[in-house]
C-alpha positions in Angstrom: 83.3 188.6 87.6 81.4 186.6 85.1 82.3 186.3 81.4 79.2 188.2 80.5 80.3 191.1 82.7 83.8 191.0 81.3 82.4 191.3 77.7 80.5 194.5 78.8 83.8 196.2 79.9 85.5 198.6 77.5 89.1 198.5 76.6 90.2 201.0 79.2 88.5 199.1 82.0 90.0 195.8 80.9 93.5 197.3 80.8 93.0 198.8 84.2 92.0 195.4 85.6 95.0 193.8 83.9 97.3 196.5 85.4 95.8 195.9 88.9 96.3 192.2 88.6 99.8 192.7 87.4 100.6 194.8 90.4 99.1 192.3 92.8 101.2 189.6 91.1 104.4 191.6 91.5 103.6 192.2 95.2 102.9 188.6 95.8 106.1 187.5 94.0 108.1 189.9 96.1 106.4 188.6 99.2 107.2 185.0 98.3 110.8 185.9 97.6 111.0 187.6 101.1 109.4 184.6 102.8 111.8 182.2 101.0 114.8 184.3 102.2 113.5 184.2 105.8 112.9 180.5 105.6 116.5 179.9 104.4 117.8 182.1 107.3 115.8 180.1 109.8 117.1 176.8 108.3 120.7 178.2 108.6 120.1 179.1 112.3 118.6 175.6 113.0 121.6 174.0 111.3 124.1 176.1 113.3 122.2 175.4 116.5 122.7 171.7 115.9 126.4 172.3 115.3 126.7 174.3 118.5 125.0 171.6 120.5 127.4 169.0 119.0 130.3 171.2 119.8 129.1 171.6 123.4 128.8 167.9 123.8 132.4 167.5 122.5 133.6 170.2 124.9 131.8 168.4 127.7 133.9 165.3 126.9 137.1 167.4 126.9 136.2 168.9 130.3 135.3 165.5 131.7 138.7 164.1 130.7 140.5 167.2 132.1 138.6 166.8 135.4 139.6 163.1 135.6 143.2 164.0 134.9 143.1 166.7 137.6 141.6 164.3 140.1 144.2 161.7 139.3 147.0 164.3 139.8 145.6 165.5 143.1 145.3 161.9 144.3 148.9 161.2 143.4 150.0 164.4 145.2 148.1 163.4 148.3 149.5 160.0 148.2 153.1 161.3 147.9 152.4 163.8 150.8 151.1 160.9 152.9 154.2 158.8 152.1 156.5 161.7 153.0 154.6 162.2 156.2 154.9 158.5 157.1 158.6 158.3 156.2 159.2 161.4 158.3 157.5 159.9 161.3 159.5 156.7 161.1 
């Protein structure tokens, strides 16, 4: 709306326009606050996803070490069984 058109409006019309703009501003402010909240939630999820991935990698290392220990134990048991077998045959 041009300045000339604004000057032709009466007080009631100007107040109505002001009220309409104020309502739009309130709606947009609420929408911005909602979007900010959603963004923060997404950032928190992304941060936690990184932490979960790091934890999974750490657990992988623990499981790998446990598997090596189990393999070592089984090899030792087999070796002992073989020695007992051989000493029993002699």
